[in-house]
C-alpha positions in Angstrom: -10.0 2.7 -20.4 -12.9 4.5 -19.6 -13.4 7.4 -17.4 -14.9 5.1 -14.6 -12.3 2.5 -14.8 -9.7 5.1 -14.6 -11.4 6.4 -11.6 -11.5 3.1 -9.9 -7.7 2.7 -10.5 -7.2 6.4 -8.9 -9.1 5.2 -5.9 -7.5 2.2 -5.6 -3.8 3.9 -5.9 -4.9 6.2 -3.1 -5.8 3.2 -0.7 -2.7 1.3 -1.4 -0.6 4.4 -0.8 -2.5 5.3 2.5 -1.9 1.6 3.7 1.7 1.8 2.6 2.4 4.7 4.6 0.6 3.6 7.6 2.4 0.6 7.8 5.7 2.1 7.0 5.0 4.6 10.2 3.5 1.6 12.2 6.2 -0.7 12.3 8.6 2.4 13.0 6.9 2.6 16.2 6.5 -0.9 17.1 8.5 -2.1 20.0 7.5 -5.8 19.3 10.1 -7.3 16.8 7.9 -10.1 15.5 4.7 -7.7 15.0 6.9 -5.1 13.7 8.4 -7.5 10.8 4.8 -8.6 10.4 3.6 -5.0 9.6 6.8 -4.7 7.4 5.2 -7.6 5.2 2.5 -5.7 4.7 4.1 -2.6 3.7 5.9 -4.5 1.2 2.9 -6.2 0.0 1.1 -2.4 -0.3 4.1 -1.3 -2.4 3.6 -4.3 -4.7 0.1 -3.4 -5.1 0.8 -0.1 -5.5 3.0 -0.6 -8.4 0.6 -3.1 -9.9 -1.7 -0.3 -10.4 0.7 2.1 -11.5 1.6 -0.6 -14.1 -1.9 -0.5 -15.5 -1.5 3.3 -16.5 
């Protein structure tokens, strides 16, 4: 991998980690069960994407 590609992966990891953290915190604060479940699904999606990027390394 080139240094430019590694910078892209590092940036993508940061974004996915941020989205995972935000989704987790938000789902805990929501009182609407349906909305909270949806945000938990988003957390799972971002966790999966984070893991896929980590597997590239």
